[in-house]
N, C-alpha and C positions, 0 to 999 in steps of 0.2 A: 168343806171346811175353809178352804182358801177363799172362796167367794163370799162366805159369810164374814170372814176376817176383813175383807175389803170394805165392809159396811160398818165396822166397829168405830167407836168414837175415840180410839187411841188413849183411853184413860186407864188408870191402874185399877187394882181390885178385881182381878179376873175370877177370884173365888175358886181356884183350882185346889184340889185336894193334895195331901202329902204324897200319895202314891203317884199321882200324875207328875208332880214335881220331880220325884225320884226317877220316874221313867224318862222324863225329858233330860235328865243329867247324862244319859247315854249319848246324847247328841253334842254334849259339851266337849270341846277339844281338849281342855285341860284335864278333865276327869278321865276321858278315854285314854289320853296319852300317859297319864300317871299309872293307870292299871296295866296297860300294855307293857310299859317299861319295867314295872315291878315283876310281872310274870315272866317276861323274857329274861331278865337278869337272873332270876331264881333258877329257871331251867338251864341257863348257860352254866351256872355254878355246879348244878348237879351233874351235868354232862362232863364238865372239866374234872370233877372229883373222880369220875369213872375212868377217864382217859389220861389225865395228867399225873405225873409223879409228885407234883408239889402237894404238900399237906393242906395248903390254903390257896387254891388257884383263883385269887381275886381278880386277876386280869380278865378272865372270861366274863364275869358279870359286869365288870367295868366297861368292857368293849361292847357288850350287848346293850348296856344302858345308854351308851353314846351312839350306837348304830341305829337303834330302833327310833325311827322318826315318825312324823305324823302321817306321811304318805309313803307308798311303795316306791315311787320314783326317787324321793329323797333318801330313802333307806338304801337303795341300790348304789347310788352315787356316793353316799357316806361310807358304806361298807368298803368299797374299793379304795377310797382315799385313806381310810383309817388302817386297813391292812397294809397298804403300801408304806404308810408312815411307821408302823411298828416294825415291819420287816427291815426297812432301811436302818432304823435305829439299832436293831439287834445286830445286823451285819457289821455296822460301824463299831459297836461295842466288842464284838468278837475279835475284830482286827486289832483294836487297841489293847484288849486284854492279853493278847498273845505277845505284845511288845512291852507294855508298861503297866504299872499298877495304878492305884488310885491316889492321886496327889492333886495339889491345887493347879499345877500347870497342865497335867493330863486332863483334869476335869474341864479346864478352859478350852483345851484343844478339842475335846470330844463334843463340847457344846457348840463350838464354832463349826466343826465339821458336820455335825448333825443338822444345824440350821441351814447351812449351805446345801446339804444333800436334800433337805426337805424342799427347798426351792427348785432343785433340779428334777426331782421326781414328781413335782406338781401336785402336792397333797393339799394345797390351798390353806384352809384354816387349821389344818392338823400339823403344821410345821413344828410347833412346840412338842407335839407327841413324839416326833423323831428323837429329839434331845432327851425327853423324859424316859423313853425306852432305853436309850443308850446309857444314861446315867444309872438306871436301876440295875442293868446287867453288869455294868462296870463295877458296881459296888460290891459284888460278891468276890470270893477268892478265886485264884487262878484255877484251882482244881475243879471247882464246880461251875465255872463261868460258862463253859460250852453247854452243859446240861441245862443250866438255868436259862440260858439264851433261847435254846430251842423249846423249852417248856413254855417260855413266854410267847414265842411264835405260835405254838400249838394252842395255848389258851386264847390268844387273840383271834385265831382262826375259828375256834369253837364259839367264842362270843359273837363274831361276825356272822357265822353261818346260822346260829340259833336266832339271832336278831333278824336276819334276812328271811329265814323260813317262817318265823313268827309273823312277819308282815306280809309274806306271800299268801299265807293262809287267811282267807277272808279279809283282804286289805280294805281299809276304810275308804269310803267315798264321802267327801265333804261338800257335795253339791247342795245338799239341804241346808247346811249351815250358811253357805254363801247366799243361797236364796233368801233365807231369813234376814240376813244382813241387808240385802238389797231392798226387801220390803220394809225393813225398819227405817232405812234412809228415806224411802218414799213417804212413809207416814210422818216422819219428822218434817219433811218439806210441806206436807199437807197441813200439819198443825200451824206452821208459820204462815202459809198462804191464807188460812182461815182467820188467823189472828189479824193479819194485815187487812183483810176484807171487812172484819168487824169494826175496824177503826176508821173506815172511810165515810161512815155515816154520821160521825160526830167530830167536833173540833179536835184535831190531833196536834199535840205539842211537838216541837222539834226534838226534844229529848226522847219522847216515845218513838218517833219515827227513826231516830238515830239508833235506838236500842234494837229495833227490828232489823236495821241494816247490819249491825254487829252480829245479830243472830244468824242472818243470812251468810255472813262471811265465815261464821263458825261451821257452816256445812262442809267446808273443806276438810275438817278433821274427821267428820263422818265418812266422807268419800275415801279418805286414806284408810280408815279401818275396813271399809267394805272391799277396797282394792286388795288389802292383805288377805282377807278371808277368801276372796276370789282367786288369788294366786295360789293359795293352799288348795282350793278345790280343783284348779287346773292341774296341779301336780298330782292330786289323788286320781285323776282320770288317766294319766299317762301310764302305760304299761299295766293297766289294771284289767285283769281278765273278767271282772264283774261288769264292765262297761262295754257296750257294743258300739255306741255312737259318741265317743268321747269328744271328737272334734266338734260335733254339732252342739253338745252341751257347753263346751268352752266358748264357742262363738256366740251362742245365744246369750249367755250370762255376761260376757265381756261387752258386747254391743249394747246390752241393756244398761249396764253401768255407765257406759259412755254417754248414752242418751240422758240418764239422770244427772250426770255431771254437767252436761250442757244446760239442762234445765236449772240446775243450781246456780250456774253463772248468770243465766237470764233472770232468775229470781233475785239475785243480788243486785243486778242493774235495776230491776223493778223497784226494790226497796230504796235504792238510791234516788230514783226519780220521785218517789213519794216524799222522801226526806227533803229534796230540793223544793218540792211544792209546799211542804209544811213551812219552810223558811219564808216563803213568799206570802203565805196566808196564815199568819199566826193567830189572828183575832177572829177567824171565821172558819167554816167548814172547808174541807178540801174540795168538795164537790157539792152540787145541789142535791137535795134529799133524794130526788128520783134517780139521779145519776149514781149517787153513792150506793143506793140499794141495788141497782142493776149491776154495778161493779162488784159488790159483795157477792151477789149470786154467781157472777161469772167466775170470780176467783175460787169460790167453793166448788164449782163444777170442774174447773181445771185441776184443782187439788184432788178431787175424786178420780179424775182421769189419770193422774200421776200414780195413784195407788193401784188402779186397775191395770195400768201398764206394767207395774212391777209384778203384780200377780200373774199376768200373762207371760212375762219373761221367765218366772220361776216355776211355772206349772209344767209338769212333764207328761201327765196323762193326756191323751188326745181329746177325750170328751171334755175334761175340765178345761183344756186349752181353748176349745171351741167356745165354751161358755164364757171364759174370761175375755176372749176376743169380741164376742157379742156385747159384753158389758162395756168394754172399752169403746167400741163403736157407738154405743148409746150415749156414753158420757161425752164423747167428742161431738156428737151430733147436737146434743143439748147445749154444750158450750159454744158451738158455732152459731146457733140461733141466738143465744144471749149476746154473743159478741157483736153480731150485726145490730141488735137493738142498742147496745152500748155505744156503738159507733155513731148511730143516728143521734142519740142523746148528746154525746160529746160534741158532735158537729153543731147541733142547735145551741148548745151552751157557749161554744166558742164564738159563734156568730153574734150572740147577745153580749157576751163578756169575753173579749179576745185576750185577756190577760193570761200569760203563761200557756198559750196555746201549744207551744212546742212540747211542753211537758205532758200535756194530754195526748198528743200524737205519739210521743215516745212510749207512754204507758200502753197504749193500744198496740203499738208495734211489738213490744216485748211479749204481750199476751199472744199475739199472732205467732211469734217464734216458738213459744211453748206448745201451741197447738200443732204447728208444723212438725216439731220433733216427735210428738206423740202420735202423729198420723200413722195409721196402720199400713198404708201403701208405702210411705217413706220407710217405715220399719222393715217391711219385706224386702225392699230394694237394698237397703243397707245390709241386711242379713245375707242376702245372696251374694253381694259383692265381697263381704268378708269371708264367706265360705269359699268362694272361688279363689280369693287371694291366699287363704290359708292352705288350701289344697295344692295350689300351684307352688307355694313356697316349700311345702313338705315334699312334693315331687322333685323339685329342683335340688333340695338339700340332701335327700336320700333316694336317688333314682333306683338303685339296686333293690332297696327294701320295698319301694313302691311296685317295682316289677315283680318281685317275689310274691307280694300280697295279691297282685292281680293274677298271677299264675295259680295261686291257691284257690282263688275264686273261680278259676276256669276262664278268665278273660284272656283271649289270645291277642298277642301284639300284632297289629296290622303290618303286613309286609309291603314295602314300597317297591313296585316293579319298575325296572328301568325301561324306558321307551325303546321300542325296536328301531334299529337304524334302517334307513331306506337304502335301496340298492346303490344309488349314486354316492351317498355318504360313506358306505362301506368301501366302495372303490377308491374314494378320495383318501380315506384313512389308510387303506392298504398301500 
């Protein structure tokens, strides 16, 4: 399916049925997160009704609603910070309730103390939660303050635990969504390159060339969206028991996005070169008919290679990855042959009409950069370098965890033997 998708014409009207659309909604982050938060909050409320003495323990579903995140990693970190925030606020409220009641000056003092305590316990974005918890507890009477305070702590713990367990059970993996975002970016770049190629065989106005340049600059917004989806996918791979090679998946997708980002920059420079050429040749075609046709074919082949590269990056099955690699190699081979033909045609044209020769050379250099970035050997070297770098950083950052993981795998740590001292050295040291 992925390889057939690489051949699609990027047009709408796929003709999918309603059941297919509904089935695809399960991959949507918003739909999945909404359902998960709703179910987790409801379960937390039911558990709190059973364990808490409060008639309406709404703190538990509120905590679960805020704790359940898109990924297991973010859920763990959020749970710890939120529980710390609520407990700190409750302890502050218990101390204040034993000394003063609720008045304007006591409210000001408890808010100030809670905000300062939130900074000290490092709850990050949950600093206001400390003050909120303290004010809610301080608002009750002295007689019921202690019971209400500890009930609030209990409800917070229930909500956090339910939210955590709900995300531990079959935690989502958003690698597929990130892969679709990467492929979508590549197809957007392909549409732009094909549009640019179609305009090389006809007289191109400066306004049209400038519009293509603005479209190339807008690719930065697509890169930002893909980066956000990729960061979410990276978080979903951390501490996820469903994933065996999380580091490999993260590095493959991240390096793939880096390559597409470089290609987007080169494409922007390419459209700027065409815009400059259009300013110099407003009353004639940018290139001779034969050269324009060859350039159109070359840009189309490079555009196809971009999508084939994205399919290779986002393909996880080994057999499909081999087919995607073969497809990319074929696209690059065809583009390289056309590039040589374009180079000869450009050289002949410059020799006959040397006007703006530097723009012709710049355009060919930019196409060469695209082919170099998409090269399979270049991709393999970059991937190995990033894997080694990530492994080394992880080993240096968590040496004990790395050693424990190696011990679980049965890898023994090599022992370095001290060299034996010679007889004369022993006598000298004695």
